N, CA, C and O atoms as CSV, one atom per row, in Angstrom:
chain,resi,resn,atom,element,x,y,z
A,1,MET,N,N,0.872,-1.088,0.014
A,1,MET,CA,C,-0.161,-0.013,0.018
A,1,MET,C,C,0.833,1.253,0.020
A,1,MET,O,O,1.832,1.309,0.738
A,2,LEU,N,N,0.488,2.123,-0.754
A,2,LEU,CA,C,1.184,3.494,-0.832
A,2,LEU,C,C,0.952,4.422,0.262
A,2,LEU,O,O,-0.210,4.545,0.650
A,3,VAL,N,N,1.874,5.095,0.820
A,3,VAL,CA,C,1.540,5.897,2.032
A,3,VAL,C,C,1.882,7.531,1.453
A,3,VAL,O,O,2.920,7.829,0.861
A,4,ASP,N,N,1.006,8.277,1.703
A,4,ASP,CA,C,1.411,9.630,1.359
A,4,ASP,C,C,2.401,10.360,2.260
A,4,ASP,O,O,2.158,10.680,3.423
A,5,GLN,N,N,3.573,10.598,1.592
A,5,GLN,CA,C,4.872,11.060,2.205
A,5,GLN,C,C,4.924,12.422,2.340
A,5,GLN,O,O,5.804,12.894,3.060
A,6,ARG,N,N,3.914,13.355,1.615
A,6,ARG,CA,C,4.033,14.679,1.734
A,6,ARG,C,C,3.752,15.194,3.001
A,6,ARG,O,O,2.905,14.684,3.735
A,7,SER,N,N,4.507,16.314,3.341
A,7,SER,CA,C,4.575,16.969,4.601
A,7,SER,C,C,3.848,18.380,4.309
A,7,SER,O,O,3.851,18.896,3.191
A,8,GLY,N,N,3.182,18.981,5.518
A,8,GLY,CA,C,2.679,20.188,5.503
A,8,GLY,C,C,1.222,20.185,4.987
A,8,GLY,O,O,0.676,19.284,4.350
A,9,ALA,N,N,0.691,21.382,5.389
A,9,ALA,CA,C,-0.729,21.457,4.913
A,9,ALA,C,C,-0.951,21.716,3.467
A,9,ALA,O,O,-0.209,22.503,2.878
A,10,ARG,N,N,-2.028,21.041,2.787
A,10,ARG,CA,C,-2.293,21.294,1.455
A,10,ARG,C,C,-3.618,21.642,1.152
A,10,ARG,O,O,-4.539,21.191,1.833
A,11,LYS,N,N,-3.815,22.398,0.201
A,11,LYS,CA,C,-4.967,23.047,-0.266
A,11,LYS,C,C,-5.362,22.745,-1.700
A,11,LYS,O,O,-4.533,22.846,-2.604
A,12,ILE,N,N,-6.534,22.400,-1.908
A,12,ILE,CA,C,-6.830,22.037,-3.315
A,12,ILE,C,C,-6.990,23.483,-3.917
A,12,ILE,O,O,-7.395,24.464,-3.294
A,13,VAL,N,N,-6.605,23.446,-5.227
A,13,VAL,CA,C,-6.526,24.550,-5.964
A,13,VAL,C,C,-6.556,24.031,-7.551
A,13,VAL,O,O,-5.726,23.319,-8.118
A,14,ARG,N,N,-7.730,24.594,-8.062
A,14,ARG,CA,C,-7.831,24.189,-9.578
A,14,ARG,C,C,-7.673,25.530,-10.423
A,14,ARG,O,O,-8.479,26.454,-10.318
A,15,SER,N,N,-6.704,25.556,-11.166
A,15,SER,CA,C,-6.447,26.603,-12.041
A,15,SER,C,C,-5.513,26.221,-13.213
A,15,SER,O,O,-4.970,25.117,-13.180
A,16,LYS,N,N,-5.287,27.083,-14.271
A,16,LYS,CA,C,-4.470,26.815,-15.449
A,16,LYS,C,C,-2.954,27.062,-14.863
A,16,LYS,O,O,-2.690,27.948,-14.051
A,17,ALA,N,N,-2.013,26.142,-15.402
A,17,ALA,CA,C,-0.783,26.251,-15.160
A,17,ALA,C,C,0.048,26.017,-16.540
A,17,ALA,O,O,-0.384,25.384,-17.504
A,18,VAL,N,N,1.226,26.599,-16.460
A,18,VAL,CA,C,2.283,26.545,-17.685
A,18,VAL,C,C,3.490,25.872,-17.081
A,18,VAL,O,O,3.944,26.298,-16.019
A,19,VAL,N,N,4.031,24.850,-17.698
A,19,VAL,CA,C,5.136,24.146,-17.279
A,19,VAL,C,C,6.107,24.385,-18.362
A,19,VAL,O,O,5.798,24.072,-19.512
A,20,VAL,N,N,7.388,24.973,-18.067
A,20,VAL,CA,C,8.499,25.072,-18.831
A,20,VAL,C,C,9.764,24.242,-18.497
A,20,VAL,O,O,10.633,24.681,-17.744
A,21,MET,N,N,9.829,23.119,-19.041
A,21,MET,CA,C,10.994,22.308,-18.428
A,21,MET,C,C,12.301,22.678,-19.135
A,21,MET,O,O,12.240,23.039,-20.310
A,22,ASP,N,N,13.505,22.612,-18.487
A,22,ASP,CA,C,14.666,22.955,-19.149
A,22,ASP,C,C,14.751,22.300,-20.580
A,22,ASP,O,O,14.606,21.090,-20.755
A,23,GLY,N,N,14.978,23.125,-21.497
A,23,GLY,CA,C,15.135,22.407,-22.881
A,23,GLY,C,C,13.808,22.112,-23.628
A,23,GLY,O,O,13.843,21.610,-24.751
A,24,MET,N,N,12.647,22.415,-23.021
A,24,MET,CA,C,11.438,21.944,-23.658
A,24,MET,C,C,10.646,23.342,-23.871
A,24,MET,O,O,10.844,24.329,-23.162
A,25,PRO,N,N,9.817,23.298,-24.832
A,25,PRO,CA,C,8.761,24.494,-24.899
A,25,PRO,C,C,7.757,24.434,-23.888
A,25,PRO,O,O,7.524,23.381,-23.294
A,26,PRO,N,N,7.111,25.557,-23.641
A,26,PRO,CA,C,5.908,25.696,-22.692
A,26,PRO,C,C,4.740,24.836,-23.009
A,26,PRO,O,O,4.225,24.794,-24.126
A,27,MET,N,N,4.316,24.104,-21.910
A,27,MET,CA,C,3.170,23.105,-22.115
A,27,MET,C,C,2.095,23.392,-20.924
A,27,MET,O,O,2.376,23.666,-19.757
A,28,GLN,N,N,0.855,23.268,-21.472
A,28,GLN,CA,C,-0.294,23.617,-20.442
A,28,GLN,C,C,-0.398,22.452,-19.379
A,28,GLN,O,O,-0.053,21.301,-19.648
A,29,ALA,N,N,-0.818,22.775,-18.350
A,29,ALA,CA,C,-1.191,21.754,-17.155
A,29,ALA,C,C,-2.417,22.412,-16.347
A,29,ALA,O,O,-2.860,23.530,-16.610
A,30,ARG,N,N,-2.859,21.658,-15.430
A,30,ARG,CA,C,-3.869,22.134,-14.591
A,30,ARG,C,C,-3.531,21.767,-13.117
A,30,ARG,O,O,-3.308,20.578,-12.891
A,31,THR,N,N,-3.478,22.526,-12.238
A,31,THR,CA,C,-3.241,22.368,-10.780
A,31,THR,C,C,-4.249,21.640,-10.016
A,31,THR,O,O,-5.456,21.749,-10.231
A,32,LEU,N,N,-3.732,20.897,-9.124
A,32,LEU,CA,C,-4.483,20.082,-8.220
A,32,LEU,C,C,-4.527,20.481,-6.766
A,32,LEU,O,O,-5.524,20.484,-6.044
A,33,ASP,N,N,-3.389,20.791,-6.473
A,33,ASP,CA,C,-3.140,21.136,-4.880
A,33,ASP,C,C,-1.894,21.752,-4.712
A,33,ASP,O,O,-0.956,21.638,-5.502
A,34,ILE,N,N,-1.890,22.490,-3.544
A,34,ILE,CA,C,-0.431,23.290,-3.270
A,34,ILE,C,C,-0.381,23.142,-1.718
A,34,ILE,O,O,-1.344,23.001,-0.964
A,35,SER,N,N,1.038,23.208,-1.377
A,35,SER,CA,C,1.389,23.475,-0.155
A,35,SER,C,C,2.534,24.544,-0.125
A,35,SER,O,O,2.884,25.053,-1.189
A,36,GLY,N,N,3.137,24.907,1.066
A,36,GLY,CA,C,4.149,25.912,1.144
A,36,GLY,C,C,5.325,25.455,0.368
A,36,GLY,O,O,6.126,26.303,-0.023
A,37,GLY,N,N,5.525,24.093,0.083
A,37,GLY,CA,C,6.626,23.600,-0.405
A,37,GLY,C,C,6.697,23.041,-1.850
A,37,GLY,O,O,7.731,22.645,-2.387
A,38,GLY,N,N,5.433,23.063,-2.422
A,38,GLY,CA,C,5.215,22.532,-3.807
A,38,GLY,C,C,3.818,22.510,-4.188
A,38,GLY,O,O,2.912,22.928,-3.467
A,39,LEU,N,N,3.659,21.974,-5.425
A,39,LEU,CA,C,2.510,21.903,-6.372
A,39,LEU,C,C,2.296,20.731,-6.981
A,39,LEU,O,O,3.273,20.130,-7.428
A,40,THR,N,N,0.979,20.177,-7.117
A,40,THR,CA,C,0.559,19.043,-7.909
A,40,THR,C,C,-0.067,19.427,-8.938
A,40,THR,O,O,-0.987,20.222,-8.742
A,41,VAL,N,N,0.223,18.994,-10.347
A,41,VAL,CA,C,-0.409,19.344,-11.665
A,41,VAL,C,C,-0.799,18.104,-12.311
A,41,VAL,O,O,-0.288,17.039,-11.968
A,42,THR,N,N,-1.672,18.178,-13.224
A,42,THR,CA,C,-2.071,17.135,-14.032
A,42,THR,C,C,-1.311,17.579,-15.554
A,42,THR,O,O,-1.168,18.741,-15.934
A,43,PHE,N,N,-0.980,16.645,-16.119
A,43,PHE,CA,C,0.009,17.220,-17.219
A,43,PHE,C,C,-0.234,15.951,-18.360
A,43,PHE,O,O,-0.499,14.787,-18.060
A,44,ASP,N,N,-0.088,16.443,-19.608
A,44,ASP,CA,C,-0.162,15.372,-20.695
A,44,ASP,C,C,0.999,14.437,-20.989
A,44,ASP,O,O,0.898,13.364,-21.583
A,45,HIS,N,N,2.211,15.016,-20.460
A,45,HIS,CA,C,3.457,14.405,-20.667
A,45,HIS,C,C,4.156,13.635,-19.620
A,45,HIS,O,O,3.953,14.068,-18.486
A,46,LYS,N,N,4.964,12.556,-19.711
A,46,LYS,CA,C,5.460,12.077,-18.702
A,46,LYS,C,C,6.841,12.850,-18.445
A,46,LYS,O,O,7.586,13.148,-19.379
A,47,LEU,N,N,7.133,13.162,-17.065
A,47,LEU,CA,C,8.447,13.797,-16.757
A,47,LEU,C,C,9.106,12.938,-15.652
A,47,LEU,O,O,8.456,12.306,-14.819
A,48,SER,N,N,10.461,12.971,-15.720
A,48,SER,CA,C,11.402,12.227,-14.868
A,48,SER,C,C,11.648,12.858,-13.643
A,48,SER,O,O,11.868,14.068,-13.588
A,49,THR,N,N,11.628,12.056,-12.550
A,49,THR,CA,C,11.909,12.563,-11.086
A,49,THR,C,C,13.218,13.168,-11.151
A,49,THR,O,O,14.144,12.502,-11.613
A,50,GLY,N,N,13.429,14.452,-10.711
A,50,GLY,CA,C,14.626,15.115,-10.785
A,50,GLY,C,C,14.695,16.185,-11.850
A,50,GLY,O,O,15.592,17.022,-11.952
A,51,ASP,N,N,13.626,16.053,-12.639
A,51,ASP,CA,C,13.831,17.140,-13.845
A,51,ASP,C,C,13.460,18.544,-13.229
A,51,ASP,O,O,12.676,18.601,-12.283
A,52,ILE,N,N,14.035,19.688,-13.777
A,52,ILE,CA,C,13.954,20.890,-13.343
A,52,ILE,C,C,13.342,21.834,-14.360
A,52,ILE,O,O,13.623,21.780,-15.558
A,53,GLY,N,N,12.508,22.687,-13.836
A,53,GLY,CA,C,11.984,23.544,-14.876
A,53,GLY,C,C,11.149,24.826,-14.081
A,53,GLY,O,O,11.201,24.987,-12.862
A,54,MET,N,N,10.496,25.558,-14.869
A,54,MET,CA,C,9.601,26.681,-14.254
A,54,MET,C,C,8.080,26.341,-14.322
A,54,MET,O,O,7.532,25.978,-15.363
A,55,VAL,N,N,7.496,26.478,-13.222
A,55,VAL,CA,C,6.167,26.263,-13.226
A,55,VAL,C,C,5.474,27.602,-12.933
A,55,VAL,O,O,5.910,28.250,-11.981
A,56,SER,N,N,4.310,28.155,-13.735
A,56,SER,CA,C,3.769,29.307,-13.583
A,56,SER,C,C,2.299,28.785,-13.291
A,56,SER,O,O,1.895,27.815,-13.932
A,57,PHE,N,N,1.466,29.409,-12.324
A,57,PHE,CA,C,0.213,29.067,-12.070
A,57,PHE,C,C,-0.473,30.326,-11.642
A,57,PHE,O,O,0.089,31.401,-11.436
A,58,GLU,N,N,-1.860,30.049,-11.522
A,58,GLU,CA,C,-2.655,31.192,-11.031
A,58,GLU,C,C,-3.302,30.938,-9.460
A,58,GLU,O,O,-3.868,29.874,-9.208
A,59,LEU,N,N,-3.209,31.661,-8.773
A,59,LEU,CA,C,-3.887,31.675,-7.380
A,59,LEU,C,C,-4.930,32.800,-7.239
A,59,LEU,O,O,-4.529,33.871,-7.694
A,60,PHE,N,N,-6.114,32.815,-6.742
A,60,PHE,CA,C,-6.893,33.727,-6.272
A,60,PHE,C,C,-6.641,34.031,-4.859
A,60,PHE,O,O,-6.793,33.135,-4.028
A,61,VAL,N,N,-6.283,35.170,-4.517
A,61,VAL,CA,C,-5.835,35.593,-3.161
A,61,VAL,C,C,-6.766,36.658,-2.947
A,61,VAL,O,O,-6.804,37.418,-3.914
A,62,GLU,N,N,-7.609,37.002,-1.911
A,62,GLU,CA,C,-8.203,37.935,-1.569
A,62,GLU,C,C,-9.035,38.635,-2.725
A,62,GLU,O,O,-9.143,39.843,-2.937
A,63,GLY,N,N,-9.545,37.670,-3.356
A,63,GLY,CA,C,-10.431,37.988,-4.474
A,63,GLY,C,C,-9.771,38.447,-5.818
A,63,GLY,O,O,-10.438,38.869,-6.762
A,64,LYS,N,N,-8.442,38.335,-5.827
A,64,LYS,CA,C,-7.662,38.895,-6.913
A,64,LYS,C,C,-6.786,37.752,-7.490
A,64,LYS,O,O,-6.139,37.024,-6.738
A,65,ALA,N,N,-6.776,37.600,-8.916
A,65,ALA,CA,C,-5.972,36.380,-9.373
A,65,ALA,C,C,-4.459,36.912,-9.510
A,65,ALA,O,O,-4.160,38.006,-9.987
A,66,GLN,N,N,-3.708,36.119,-9.096
A,66,GLN,CA,C,-2.229,36.447,-9.154
A,66,GLN,C,C,-1.348,35.255,-9.861
A,66,GLN,O,O,-1.292,34.128,-9.368
A,67,VAL,N,N,-0.698,35.606,-11.009
A,67,VAL,CA,C,0.078,34.447,-11.495
A,67,VAL,C,C,1.391,34.362,-10.885
A,67,VAL,O,O,2.198,35.289,-10.954
A,68,LEU,N,N,1.602,33.350,-10.333
A,68,LEU,CA,C,3.086,33.137,-9.686
A,68,LEU,C,C,3.942,32.139,-10.591
A,68,LEU,O,O,3.436,31.228,-11.247
A,69,SER,N,N,5.213,32.410,-10.544
A,69,SER,CA,C,6.216,31.480,-11.020
A,69,SER,C,C,7.355,31.094,-10.254
A,69,SER,O,O,8.012,31.910,-9.606
A,70,CYS,N,N,7.651,29.678,-10.317
A,70,CYS,CA,C,8.618,29.564,-9.459
A,70,CYS,C,C,9.399,28.240,-10.021
A,70,CYS,O,O,8.778,27.269,-10.452
A,71,ARG,N,N,10.954,28.310,-9.966
A,71,ARG,CA,C,11.647,27.172,-10.426
A,71,ARG,C,C,11.216,26.120,-9.544
A,71,ARG,O,O,10.930,26.358,-8.370
A,72,SER,N,N,11.140,24.703,-10.166
A,72,SER,CA,C,10.724,23.668,-9.308
A,72,SER,C,C,11.271,22.375,-9.926
A,72,SER,O,O,11.651,22.284,-11.093
A,73,ARG,N,N,11.272,21.383,-9.019
A,73,ARG,CA,C,11.811,20.005,-9.362
A,73,ARG,C,C,10.812,18.992,-9.241
A,73,ARG,O,O,10.058,18.965,-8.268
A,74,VAL,N,N,10.756,18.122,-10.205
A,74,VAL,CA,C,9.829,17.121,-10.082
A,74,VAL,C,C,10.093,15.926,-9.105
A,74,VAL,O,O,10.999,15.108,-9.265
A,75,ASN,N,N,9.179,15.922,-8.059
A,75,ASN,CA,C,9.295,15.016,-6.945
A,75,ASN,C,C,8.739,13.576,-7.463
A,75,ASN,O,O,9.406,12.596,-7.133
A,76,TYR,N,N,7.706,13.393,-8.157
A,76,TYR,CA,C,7.204,12.257,-8.478
A,76,TYR,C,C,6.264,12.478,-9.879
A,76,TYR,O,O,5.834,13.598,-10.154
A,77,CYS,N,N,6.023,11.441,-10.628
A,77,CYS,CA,C,5.110,11.326,-11.918
A,77,CYS,C,C,4.495,10.118,-11.883
A,77,CYS,O,O,5.151,9.077,-11.893
A,78,ILE,N,N,3.095,10.141,-11.834
A,78,ILE,CA,C,2.270,8.944,-11.660
A,78,ILE,C,C,1.194,8.990,-12.761
A,78,ILE,O,O,0.387,9.919,-12.777
A,79,PHE,N,N,1.164,7.981,-13.704
A,79,PHE,CA,C,0.134,7.889,-14.674
A,79,PHE,C,C,-1.068,7.631,-13.872
A,79,PHE,O,O,-1.137,6.809,-12.959
A,80,SER,N,N,-2.173,8.532,-14.358
A,80,SER,CA,C,-3.570,8.619,-13.769
A,80,SER,C,C,-4.513,8.556,-14.788
A,80,SER,O,O,-4.804,9.635,-15.304
A,81,GLY,N,N,-5.064,7.551,-15.204
A,81,GLY,CA,C,-6.015,7.543,-16.148
A,81,GLY,C,C,-5.598,7.964,-17.587
A,81,GLY,O,O,-4.946,7.210,-18.308
A,82,ASP,N,N,-6.004,9.200,-17.970
A,82,ASP,CA,C,-5.494,9.701,-19.408
A,82,ASP,C,C,-4.404,10.911,-19.179
A,82,ASP,O,O,-4.124,11.675,-20.102
A,83,HIS,N,N,-3.860,11.014,-17.982
A,83,HIS,CA,C,-2.855,12.134,-17.856
A,83,HIS,C,C,-1.885,11.689,-16.777
A,83,HIS,O,O,-2.133,10.659,-16.149
A,84,PHE,N,N,-0.954,12.297,-16.560
A,84,PHE,CA,C,0.076,12.355,-15.626
A,84,PHE,C,C,-0.244,13.128,-14.316
A,84,PHE,O,O,-0.730,14.248,-14.478
A,85,LYS,N,N,-0.044,12.697,-13.038
A,85,LYS,CA,C,0.100,13.566,-11.843
A,85,LYS,C,C,1.405,13.713,-11.518
A,85,LYS,O,O,2.164,12.789,-11.226
A,86,ILE,N,N,1.702,14.979,-11.569
A,86,ILE,CA,C,3.178,15.364,-11.212
A,86,ILE,C,C,3.267,16.286,-10.138
A,86,ILE,O,O,2.606,17.324,-10.100
A,87,GLY,N,N,4.194,15.875,-9.130
A,87,GLY,CA,C,4.318,16.545,-7.750
A,87,GLY,C,C,5.586,17.512,-7.997
A,87,GLY,O,O,6.656,16.956,-8.243
A,88,PHE,N,N,5.548,18.722,-7.955
A,88,PHE,CA,C,6.654,19.705,-7.992
A,88,PHE,C,C,7.111,20.193,-6.626
A,88,PHE,O,O,6.251,20.457,-5.785
A,89,GLN,N,N,8.400,20.333,-6.345
A,89,GLN,CA,C,8.761,20.903,-5.204
A,89,GLN,C,C,9.339,22.281,-5.496
A,89,GLN,O,O,10.170,22.283,-6.404
A,90,PHE,N,N,9.094,23.387,-4.955
A,90,PHE,CA,C,9.498,24.627,-5.138
A,90,PHE,C,C,10.923,24.704,-4.773
A,90,PHE,O,O,11.268,24.127,-3.742
A,91,MET,N,N,11.886,25.401,-5.544
A,91,MET,CA,C,13.133,25.507,-5.351
A,91,MET,C,C,13.520,26.868,-5.223
A,91,MET,O,O,13.629,27.555,-6.238
A,92,ASN,N,N,13.783,27.425,-3.881
A,92,ASN,CA,C,14.229,28.880,-3.635
A,92,ASN,C,C,13.193,29.871,-4.096
A,92,ASN,O,O,13.547,30.867,-4.726
A,93,PRO,N,N,11.847,29.627,-3.791
A,93,PRO,CA,C,10.925,30.689,-4.136
A,93,PRO,C,C,11.275,32.123,-3.486
A,93,PRO,O,O,11.838,32.197,-2.394
A,94,ASP,N,N,10.908,33.236,-4.219
A,94,ASP,CA,C,11.309,34.602,-3.615
A,94,ASP,C,C,10.143,34.673,-2.711
A,94,ASP,O,O,9.149,33.946,-2.705
A,95,MET,N,N,10.491,35.870,-1.797
A,95,MET,CA,C,9.610,36.174,-0.513
A,95,MET,C,C,8.248,36.463,-0.957
A,95,MET,O,O,7.304,36.007,-0.312
A,96,ALA,N,N,8.021,37.318,-2.201
A,96,ALA,CA,C,6.752,37.738,-2.532
A,96,ALA,C,C,5.980,36.424,-2.967
A,96,ALA,O,O,4.769,36.434,-2.749
A,97,THR,N,N,6.490,35.368,-3.515
A,97,THR,CA,C,5.734,34.292,-4.035
A,97,THR,C,C,5.394,33.358,-2.739
A,97,THR,O,O,4.325,32.750,-2.686
A,98,MET,N,N,6.332,33.282,-1.732
A,98,MET,CA,C,5.925,32.537,-0.508
A,98,MET,C,C,4.840,33.254,0.214
A,98,MET,O,O,3.920,32.660,0.776
A,99,ALA,N,N,4.994,34.763,0.177
A,99,ALA,CA,C,3.798,35.366,0.953
A,99,ALA,C,C,2.397,35.153,0.319
A,99,ALA,O,O,1.410,34.993,1.037
A,100,THR,N,N,2.339,35.154,-0.734
A,100,THR,CA,C,1.087,34.889,-1.836
A,100,THR,C,C,0.524,33.514,-1.482
A,100,THR,O,O,-0.664,33.336,-1.216
A,101,ILE,N,N,1.593,32.407,-1.495
A,101,ILE,CA,C,1.081,31.089,-1.315
A,101,ILE,C,C,0.668,30.972,0.293
A,101,ILE,O,O,-0.353,30.329,0.539
A,102,ASN,N,N,1.398,31.551,1.387
A,102,ASN,CA,C,0.824,31.466,2.661
A,102,ASN,C,C,-0.397,32.046,3.042
A,102,ASN,O,O,-1.223,31.580,3.826
A,103,LYS,N,N,-0.447,33.294,2.306
A,103,LYS,CA,C,-1.746,33.839,2.385
A,103,LYS,C,C,-2.877,33.037,1.894
A,103,LYS,O,O,-3.875,32.933,2.607
A,104,PHE,N,N,-2.813,32.402,0.632
A,104,PHE,CA,C,-3.874,31.431,0.074
A,104,PHE,C,C,-4.096,30.286,0.975
A,104,PHE,O,O,-5.183,29.710,0.995
A,105,LEU,N,N,-3.058,29.917,1.759
A,105,LEU,CA,C,-3.016,28.579,2.420
A,105,LEU,C,C,-3.869,28.793,3.867
A,105,LEU,O,O,-4.322,27.880,4.557
A,106,ARG,N,N,-3.959,30.161,4.126
A,106,ARG,CA,C,-4.633,30.513,5.504
A,106,ARG,C,C,-6.136,30.217,5.398
A,106,ARG,O,O,-6.874,30.417,6.362
């Protein structure tokens, strides 16, 4: 049986995302959930654990849409039906990005 090894509070978030992995063109994704340390998206393509790229996504905070971007590393990639569920870990997010994510998680 698989055990969820993610730590920290997570919150469901459904929005558009753009994934730009190093050496690849931008590709569309959809967010599933977020924590202070990372984001889960659904994606049409398989990625390898350890791959690094930029993930941009939209969060609604205090009634306003905000687009956030953060360099991220692939923690896992699971085939789920007709798409892949990919867990990204944020890599050194800036203070403004973390403040917005923390505000959303409250």
